C-alpha positions as CSV (number, residue, x, y, z in Angstrom):
1,M,0.0,0.0,0.0
2,Q,1.2,3.6,-0.9
3,P,1.9,5.9,2.0
4,Y,-0.5,8.9,2.4
5,D,1.2,12.3,1.3
6,V,1.5,15.2,3.8
7,L,2.5,18.6,3.1
8,V,4.2,20.3,6.1
9,V,3.7,24.3,6.6
10,D,5.8,26.2,8.9
11,D,7.8,29.4,8.6
12,S,10.7,28.1,10.4
13,V,13.1,25.8,8.6
14,F,14.0,24.2,11.9
15,M,10.4,23.2,12.7
16,R,9.7,22.0,9.1
17,K,12.7,19.7,9.5
18,I,11.6,18.4,12.9
19,I,8.0,17.9,11.7
20,T,9.1,16.1,8.5
21,D,11.3,13.8,10.7
22,L,8.5,13.0,13.1
23,I,6.1,12.2,10.1
24,S,8.7,10.4,8.0
25,G,9.2,8.0,11.0
26,D,5.7,6.5,10.2
27,P,5.8,4.1,7.2
28,A,2.1,4.9,6.4
29,L,2.9,8.7,5.8
30,R,5.2,10.4,3.5
31,V,6.0,14.2,3.5
32,V,5.8,15.2,-0.2
33,G,6.7,18.9,0.2
34,T,7.1,21.7,2.8
35,A,6.0,25.3,2.5
36,K,7.3,28.4,4.6
37,N,4.2,30.5,4.4
38,G,0.4,30.2,3.7
39,K,0.8,31.5,0.1
40,E,3.2,28.7,-0.7
41,A,1.0,26.2,1.0
42,V,-2.2,27.0,-1.2
43,E,0.1,26.7,-4.5
44,L,1.5,23.4,-3.3
45,V,-1.8,21.9,-2.2
46,K,-3.1,22.5,-5.8
47,K,0.2,21.1,-7.3
48,L,0.8,18.2,-5.0
49,N,-2.6,17.0,-4.1
50,P,-1.6,15.8,-0.6
51,H,-3.9,13.6,1.4
52,A,-3.3,16.0,4.6
53,V,-1.6,19.2,5.6
54,T,0.1,20.3,8.9
55,M,-0.2,24.2,9.2
56,D,1.2,26.7,11.4
57,I,-0.8,29.8,12.2
58,E,1.8,32.6,12.6
59,M,3.7,33.0,9.2
60,P,4.8,35.8,7.0
61,E,3.2,36.9,3.8
62,M,0.1,34.8,4.5
63,N,-0.9,33.3,7.8
64,G,-2.2,29.8,8.4
65,L,-5.8,30.8,8.9
66,D,-5.9,32.9,5.6
67,A,-4.3,29.8,3.8
68,L,-6.7,27.4,5.4
69,R,-9.7,29.5,4.2
70,A,-8.1,29.6,0.6
71,I,-7.4,25.9,0.5
72,M,-10.9,25.0,1.8
73,N,-12.5,27.4,-0.8
74,E,-10.1,26.3,-3.8
75,H,-8.9,22.7,-3.1
76,P,-10.3,21.2,0.2
77,V,-7.9,19.0,1.9
78,P,-7.8,17.8,5.6
79,V,-5.6,20.3,7.6
80,I,-4.3,19.9,11.0
81,M,-3.3,23.2,12.6
82,L,0.1,22.6,14.4
83,S,0.8,25.9,16.3
84,S,1.9,27.3,19.6
85,L,-1.4,29.3,19.3
86,T,-3.6,26.3,18.8
87,Q,-4.3,25.4,22.3
88,E,-7.8,24.2,23.2
89,G,-10.2,27.2,23.4
90,A,-8.0,29.7,21.8
91,A,-9.8,32.0,19.5
92,E,-7.6,30.9,16.6
93,T,-8.2,27.4,17.1
94,I,-12.1,27.8,17.0
95,K,-11.7,29.9,13.9
96,A,-9.5,27.3,12.3
97,L,-12.2,24.6,13.0
98,E,-14.9,26.7,11.7
99,W,-13.1,27.4,8.7
100,G,-12.4,23.7,7.8
101,A,-9.4,22.4,9.9
102,V,-10.2,18.8,10.9
103,D,-8.2,19.0,14.2
104,F,-5.2,20.7,16.0
105,V,-2.1,20.0,17.9
106,G,-0.4,22.5,20.1
107,K,3.3,22.9,20.0
108,P,4.4,22.2,23.5
109,S,6.9,25.2,24.0
110,G,6.0,27.8,21.8
111,S,6.8,28.7,18.0
112,I,10.2,26.9,18.2
113,S,9.3,23.6,20.1
114,L,12.6,21.6,20.7
115,D,10.3,19.2,22.5
116,L,7.9,18.5,19.8
117,H,8.6,14.8,20.1
118,K,6.1,15.1,23.1
119,V,3.2,15.4,20.9
120,K,4.7,13.1,18.2
121,Q,2.1,10.2,18.9
122,L,-0.8,12.6,19.1
123,L,0.1,14.3,15.8
124,L,0.6,11.0,14.1
125,E,-2.8,9.6,15.4
126,K,-4.4,12.7,14.1
127,L,-2.8,12.5,10.8
128,H,-4.0,8.9,10.2
129,I,-7.5,10.0,10.8
130,A,-7.2,13.1,8.6
131,V,-5.7,11.4,5.6
132,K,-8.9,9.2,5.6
133,T,-11.3,12.1,5.8
134,N,-13.5,12.7,2.8
135,M,-13.6,16.5,2.5
136,R,-16.4,16.3,-0.1
137,K,-18.7,14.6,2.5
138,L,-18.0,17.4,4.9
139,S,-20.4,20.3,4.4
140,R,-19.3,23.4,6.0
141,P,-21.3,26.7,5.7
142,A,-19.6,29.5,3.9
143,V,-20.8,32.0,6.7
144,S,-21.5,31.1,10.4
145,K,-25.2,31.7,11.1
146,P,-26.3,32.7,14.7
147,L,-28.4,29.9,16.3
148,L,-31.0,32.5,17.6
149,K,-32.1,35.6,15.8
150,A,-32.1,38.7,17.9
151,P,-35.5,40.4,18.1
152,E,-36.4,42.9,15.4
153,A,-36.7,46.6,16.2
154,G,-40.2,47.6,17.4
155,Y,-41.0,44.1,18.9
156,A,-41.3,43.4,22.5
157,T,-39.5,40.4,24.0
158,F,-41.1,38.4,26.8
159,R,-39.6,36.2,29.3
160,V,-41.3,33.0,30.5
161,K,-40.9,32.5,34.2
């Protein structure tokens, strides 16, 4: 069986190398490319057609959230946000999930995480799930709609006790 193709996106050369090495240790996964910013990521997703992408958030030229939005609009592919900003509950994480990311993994110690090996197993598990995700079956609204409508002007609101 052919390994699943993964694109690694991070502005740090050092982090791209560490992430690539972690993923390459799994025989079911193969890193087919790396990108240093969101703009390169969008172009490489179209060119390489990977099964999944790991995406940093803070990058020059085009950040990870803008790249995620472009990828989901132009060439949907499962994206796992891998960033020091993607801690559970963070605004960026929620935005990324709303915009189409399938999951997230937080870098343990900031932008340059020398201890990324601490989340290796978690990252690999999430990548194994991501590469099997059928993005066509996932339907995401283009714009979030509020669950409850605000009352229109001129109408009274009543509370039930």
